[in-house]
C-alpha positions as CSV (number, residue, x, y, z in Angstrom):
1,M,14.7,-10.5,10.4
2,A,11.2,-10.8,8.8
3,L,9.5,-7.7,7.6
4,G,7.0,-6.3,10.1
5,S,3.6,-4.8,9.5
6,V,4.0,-1.3,10.9
7,M,5.4,1.7,9.0
8,I,6.8,4.4,11.2
9,D,8.5,7.8,10.8
10,I,11.8,9.1,12.3
11,E,12.4,12.4,14.0
12,G,14.9,14.4,11.9
13,T,17.5,14.4,9.2
14,A,19.7,11.7,10.8
15,L,18.9,8.7,12.9
16,T,18.9,9.1,16.7
17,T,19.7,6.4,19.1
18,E,16.0,5.9,19.8
19,D,15.3,5.7,16.0
20,R,18.0,3.0,15.7
21,Q,16.5,1.0,18.5
22,L,13.0,1.3,17.1
23,L,14.0,0.1,13.6
24,Q,15.1,-3.2,15.2
25,H,11.6,-3.8,16.5
26,P,10.3,-7.0,14.9
27,S,7.0,-5.4,14.0
28,V,8.6,-2.5,12.0
29,G,8.5,-3.1,8.3
30,G,8.8,0.4,6.8
31,V,9.8,4.0,7.2
32,I,8.0,7.0,5.7
33,Y,9.8,10.3,5.2
34,F,8.4,13.7,5.7
35,S,9.7,17.2,4.8
36,R,11.4,17.5,8.2
37,N,13.6,14.5,7.3
38,Y,14.9,16.2,4.1
39,E,17.7,18.7,3.5
40,S,19.3,17.7,0.2
41,P,19.7,14.7,-2.1
42,D,23.0,13.7,-0.6
43,Q,21.7,14.0,3.0
44,I,18.6,11.8,2.3
45,S,20.7,9.3,0.4
46,T,23.0,9.0,3.5
47,L,19.9,8.7,5.8
48,S,18.4,5.9,3.6
49,A,21.7,4.0,3.6
50,D,21.9,4.3,7.4
51,I,18.4,3.0,7.8
52,R,19.3,0.0,5.6
53,R,22.3,-0.7,7.7
54,C,20.0,-1.1,10.6
55,R,17.4,-3.1,8.7
56,P,18.5,-4.1,5.2
57,E,15.1,-5.4,4.1
58,I,13.0,-2.4,5.3
59,L,10.8,-0.5,2.9
60,I,11.4,3.3,2.6
61,A,8.5,5.4,1.3
62,V,7.4,9.0,0.9
63,D,4.5,11.1,-0.4
64,Q,5.9,12.7,-3.5
65,E,2.7,13.3,-5.5
66,G,3.5,16.8,-6.7
67,G,1.9,20.2,-6.0
68,R,1.1,20.6,-2.3
69,V,2.2,17.1,-1.5
70,Q,5.9,16.9,-2.3
71,R,8.2,16.2,0.7
72,F,11.5,16.6,-1.2
73,R,11.9,19.9,-3.0
74,A,15.3,21.6,-3.0
75,G,17.5,19.6,-5.4
76,F,14.5,17.7,-6.8
77,T,12.3,18.6,-9.8
78,R,9.3,20.6,-8.7
79,L,6.3,18.5,-9.7
80,P,3.0,20.2,-10.6
81,A,-0.2,19.3,-8.9
82,M,-1.8,16.5,-11.0
83,Q,-4.8,18.6,-12.1
84,R,-2.4,21.0,-13.8
85,F,-2.2,18.4,-16.7
86,L,-5.9,18.6,-17.4
87,P,-6.0,21.7,-19.7
88,L,-3.4,20.0,-21.9
89,F,-5.4,16.8,-21.9
90,H,-8.4,18.7,-23.1
91,K,-6.4,20.2,-25.9
92,N,-4.2,17.3,-26.9
93,A,-4.8,14.1,-25.0
94,D,-1.9,12.2,-26.5
95,A,0.6,14.9,-25.6
96,A,-0.8,15.1,-22.1
97,L,-0.7,11.4,-21.5
98,S,2.9,11.2,-22.7
99,L,3.9,14.1,-20.4
100,V,2.1,12.6,-17.4
101,E,3.8,9.2,-18.0
102,N,7.2,11.0,-18.1
103,C,6.3,12.8,-14.9
104,G,5.5,9.6,-13.1
105,W,8.8,8.1,-14.4
106,L,10.9,11.2,-13.4
107,M,9.3,11.2,-9.9
108,A,10.2,7.6,-9.5
109,V,13.8,7.7,-10.8
110,E,14.6,10.7,-8.6
111,L,13.4,8.9,-5.5
112,L,15.2,5.7,-6.4
113,A,18.4,7.7,-6.8
114,V,18.3,8.6,-3.1
115,G,17.4,5.2,-1.8
116,V,13.6,5.6,-1.5
117,D,11.6,2.5,-2.7
118,F,8.3,4.1,-3.6
119,S,6.0,7.1,-3.3
120,F,2.4,6.6,-2.2
121,A,1.0,7.5,-5.6
122,P,-1.1,8.1,-7.7
123,V,-4.2,9.7,-6.2
124,L,-7.2,8.1,-7.8
125,D,-9.8,10.3,-6.1
126,V,-12.3,12.0,-8.4
127,D,-12.5,15.7,-7.5
128,D,-11.9,19.3,-8.5
129,N,-12.4,21.4,-5.4
130,F,-15.2,19.8,-3.4
131,C,-12.9,18.1,-0.9
132,K,-10.2,20.7,0.1
133,V,-7.7,18.1,1.2
134,I,-7.9,16.4,-2.3
135,A,-8.8,19.2,-4.7
136,D,-6.0,19.6,-7.3
137,R,-4.2,16.4,-6.0
138,S,-6.8,14.7,-8.1
139,F,-6.3,14.5,-11.9
140,S,-9.9,15.5,-12.6
141,S,-13.5,15.6,-11.5
142,D,-14.3,13.2,-14.3
143,P,-13.6,9.5,-13.5
144,D,-12.7,8.5,-17.0
145,E,-10.1,11.3,-17.2
146,V,-8.7,10.3,-13.8
147,T,-8.4,6.7,-15.2
148,A,-6.6,7.8,-18.3
149,L,-4.2,10.3,-16.6
150,A,-3.5,8.2,-13.5
151,G,-2.9,5.1,-15.7
152,A,-0.3,7.1,-17.7
153,F,1.4,8.2,-14.4
154,M,1.5,4.5,-13.3
155,R,3.1,3.4,-16.5
156,G,5.8,5.9,-15.9
157,M,6.4,4.7,-12.4
158,K,6.5,1.1,-13.5
159,D,8.9,2.0,-16.4
160,A,11.3,3.1,-13.6
161,G,10.8,-0.1,-11.7
162,M,8.7,1.5,-8.9
163,A,5.6,0.0,-7.4
164,T,2.3,2.0,-7.5
165,T,-0.2,2.7,-4.8
166,G,-3.8,3.9,-5.6
167,K,-5.4,6.1,-3.0
168,H,-7.9,6.7,-1.3
169,F,-10.1,3.6,-1.9
170,P,-13.0,3.7,-2.7
171,G,-12.7,7.5,-3.2
172,H,-12.2,10.6,-1.0
173,G,-13.4,13.3,-3.5
174,S,-17.1,13.2,-2.7
175,V,-16.9,14.2,1.0
176,A,-16.1,17.8,2.1
177,G,-14.5,16.8,5.4
178,D,-10.7,16.3,5.8
179,S,-10.1,12.9,7.4
180,H,-6.9,14.4,9.0
181,A,-9.1,16.5,11.2
182,V,-12.6,14.9,11.2
183,S,-14.3,11.6,10.6
184,P,-16.1,12.1,7.3
185,T,-19.3,10.2,6.3
186,D,-20.6,9.6,2.8
187,N,-24.2,8.5,2.6
188,R,-24.2,7.1,-0.9
189,T,-25.1,3.6,-1.8
190,L,-22.6,1.2,-3.4
191,D,-24.3,1.6,-6.8
192,E,-23.8,5.4,-6.6
193,I,-20.1,5.0,-5.6
194,H,-19.6,2.6,-8.5
195,L,-21.0,5.2,-10.9
196,K,-18.2,7.7,-10.1
197,D,-15.5,7.2,-7.5
198,L,-14.9,3.5,-8.1
199,I,-14.5,3.8,-11.8
200,P,-10.7,4.6,-11.7
201,F,-10.1,1.8,-9.1
202,N,-12.1,-0.7,-11.1
203,A,-10.1,0.1,-14.2
204,L,-6.6,0.3,-12.7
205,L,-6.6,-2.3,-9.9
206,P,-5.1,-5.0,-12.2
207,S,-2.1,-2.8,-12.6
208,L,-1.7,-1.5,-9.1
209,N,0.7,-3.0,-6.6
210,A,-1.0,-1.5,-3.6
211,V,-4.1,0.4,-2.4
212,M,-4.6,2.8,0.5
213,P,-8.1,3.0,1.9
214,A,-9.8,6.2,3.0
215,H,-10.7,7.0,6.6
216,I,-14.3,7.6,5.6
217,I,-17.5,6.0,6.9
218,F,-20.2,4.9,4.4
219,P,-23.1,4.2,6.8
220,Q,-25.3,2.7,4.1
221,L,-22.7,-0.1,3.8
222,D,-20.8,-0.4,7.1
223,S,-20.5,1.5,10.4
224,L,-16.7,1.5,10.3
225,P,-14.3,3.6,8.3
226,V,-13.1,1.9,5.2
227,G,-9.6,1.1,6.5
228,F,-11.1,-0.8,9.5
229,S,-13.9,-2.5,7.5
230,S,-13.7,-6.1,6.5
231,Y,-16.7,-5.4,4.2
232,W,-14.7,-2.9,2.2
233,L,-11.3,-4.6,2.3
234,Q,-12.3,-8.2,2.1
235,T,-15.8,-8.4,0.6
236,Q,-15.4,-5.6,-1.9
237,L,-11.6,-5.1,-2.6
238,R,-10.4,-8.7,-2.3
239,N,-13.5,-10.8,-3.3
240,E,-15.6,-8.6,-5.6
241,L,-12.8,-6.6,-7.2
242,H,-10.2,-9.5,-7.1
243,F,-7.3,-7.3,-5.8
244,D,-4.4,-9.3,-4.5
245,G,-1.9,-6.6,-3.9
246,V,-0.8,-4.8,-0.8
247,I,-3.3,-2.9,1.4
248,F,-1.7,0.0,3.3
249,S,-3.7,1.7,6.0
250,D,-3.7,5.5,5.8
251,D,-2.1,7.2,8.8
252,L,-3.6,5.8,12.0
253,T,-3.0,9.1,13.9
254,M,-5.5,10.9,11.7
255,E,-8.8,12.0,13.3
256,G,-10.7,9.8,10.9
257,A,-9.1,6.8,12.5
258,A,-10.0,7.7,16.1
259,V,-13.3,5.8,16.1
260,A,-11.2,2.6,16.2
261,G,-9.9,3.3,19.7
262,N,-6.3,3.9,21.0
263,Y,-3.3,3.4,18.7
264,G,-2.9,-0.2,19.5
265,E,-6.5,-0.9,18.9
266,R,-6.4,1.0,15.6
267,A,-3.5,-1.0,14.4
268,I,-5.1,-4.4,15.3
269,A,-8.5,-3.3,13.8
270,A,-6.8,-2.4,10.5
271,L,-4.8,-5.6,10.3
272,S,-7.8,-7.7,11.3
273,A,-9.9,-6.0,8.6
274,G,-7.4,-6.9,5.9
275,C,-4.6,-4.3,5.9
276,D,-1.1,-5.7,5.2
277,M,0.8,-2.8,6.7
278,V,-0.3,0.1,8.9
279,L,1.1,3.6,9.0
280,V,1.6,5.4,12.4
281,C,3.1,8.8,11.8
282,N,4.1,11.9,13.7
283,N,3.3,10.4,17.1
284,R,6.1,8.4,18.6
285,K,4.1,7.4,21.7
286,G,1.3,6.2,19.3
287,A,3.8,4.2,17.2
288,L,5.2,2.5,20.3
289,E,1.6,1.6,21.4
290,A,0.9,0.2,17.9
291,L,4.1,-1.8,17.8
292,A,3.5,-3.4,21.2
293,A,-0.1,-4.3,20.2
294,V,0.9,-5.8,16.9
295,E,3.7,-7.9,18.5
296,R,1.1,-9.3,20.9
297,Y,-1.4,-9.8,18.1
298,T,1.1,-11.8,16.0
299,G,2.3,-13.9,19.0
300,G,5.5,-12.1,19.6
301,E,4.7,-11.7,23.3
302,S,2.4,-14.7,23.7
303,N,2.8,-14.7,27.5
304,K,1.2,-11.3,27.7
305,S,-2.4,-10.3,27.1
306,D,-4.4,-7.2,26.7
307,E,-8.1,-7.5,27.2
308,N,-8.8,-4.6,24.9
309,I,-7.1,-6.3,21.9
310,E,-8.8,-9.2,20.2
311,R,-6.4,-12.1,19.8
312,V,-6.7,-14.5,16.9
313,D,-5.7,-18.1,16.6
314,N,-1.9,-18.4,16.3
315,A,-2.2,-20.5,13.1
316,E,-4.6,-18.0,11.5
317,S,-2.4,-15.1,12.6
318,A,0.8,-16.7,11.2
319,K,-0.9,-17.5,7.9
320,R,-2.2,-14.0,7.5
321,S,1.2,-12.5,8.5
322,E,3.0,-14.7,5.9
323,Q,0.6,-13.7,3.2
324,S,1.0,-10.0,4.0
325,S,4.8,-10.3,4.0
326,K,4.8,-11.8,0.5
327,R,2.6,-9.0,-0.7
328,I,4.7,-6.3,1.0
329,L,7.9,-7.6,-0.7
330,S,6.3,-6.7,-4.0
331,M,6.8,-3.0,-3.2
332,Q,10.5,-3.3,-3.5
333,P,11.9,-1.7,-6.7
334,N,12.4,-3.8,-9.8
335,P,15.6,-2.6,-11.6
336,A,15.0,-5.1,-14.4
337,L,12.2,-2.8,-15.7
338,R,14.4,0.2,-16.2
339,P,15.6,1.4,-19.6
340,K,19.3,0.6,-20.4
341,D,20.5,4.1,-19.9
342,L,19.4,4.0,-16.3
343,E,20.0,0.4,-15.3
344,N,22.2,1.6,-12.5
345,I,20.8,4.6,-10.6
346,E,23.6,5.5,-8.3
347,N,22.7,9.1,-7.3
348,M,20.9,12.2,-8.7
349,A,23.8,13.1,-10.9
350,S,23.6,9.7,-12.7
351,L,20.1,10.8,-14.0
352,E,21.7,13.5,-16.2
353,K,22.9,10.9,-18.7
354,S,19.2,10.2,-19.6
355,E,17.8,12.4,-22.4
356,R,14.3,11.6,-21.2
357,Y,15.1,12.8,-17.7
358,V,16.7,16.1,-18.9
359,K,13.8,16.9,-21.3
360,T,11.0,16.0,-18.8
361,R,12.6,18.0,-16.0
362,A,12.8,21.1,-18.2
363,I,9.1,20.8,-19.1
364,L,8.0,20.3,-15.5
365,N,10.2,23.1,-14.2
366,A,8.6,25.4,-16.8
367,M,5.1,24.3,-15.7
368,T,5.8,24.9,-12.0
369,S,7.7,28.2,-12.4
370,A,4.7,29.6,-14.4
371,S,2.3,28.9,-11.5
């Protein structure tokens, strides 16, 4: 079965009958985990294996950034918020970059050990505490420091064979509103955005596997939120910045996405604008609406129509879907990149044979226990 363009969530720590049926939907291409799905490393490994028995090719993802946004905790290394590395960077940049690289690597190998393909990381937003939903999730309020530290984190992820996702394009750190709850607007011009928020993206896009756009409206440039804007995703990201990786939407159930209509309309608007895969989380009814709409959009139910959903030419839709599928497959882990002592990551216990893992875990545990 081909990989679909919708990433969904599941209800609990084991698959229900409804979950299993949903995973077989042709438009499903990924699963994202939340804290409610996690009890222990063994349990999440079993769940991942069960999901792959239903859909062997499916992508499994999680938000495991560190700090406030770490879905798996008990049995995993507690990762600090990324801004916790900044004081060390100001004291000893080389030592900080080495530690951040090791942190990205450790985060990645722990997830790979339990069957998770990737974390949506790193955060490339430039912020300190202006935007409460970003704040210390950002590496720094200085764009050059974000570039250096996030670049190190990405090198660590890649060294483990894990794909990287930069978020939230073109930057969420300069608006006060939380796009989970409101639809934020940013009145700056493109030149002003380039002078700050876009600096990390410009520098790191050649090394990124994927980008996640923000649900923010920049009215000077387009009336639509970035994730629904062909101006941002095609004109800027693809054409001006020459990015050819995966574009994931942010969660379409967020309030910042509501301007695009119902859940089906949101999914089609995001895909039409240039997203390769859309996320619909924590709302099963919304996920079902999105899946049905995407199936119609891609021709899976060609005998049905919905006047609220813009149809595209079948040939154009098929070509776009094929291109997206090729990109999405790049998010699968690449074991060939791993160091020899971790060529075969079987479970969490297998990580203990790596000196790098043991040393890095001790340092990060000391950082988080002191906070």
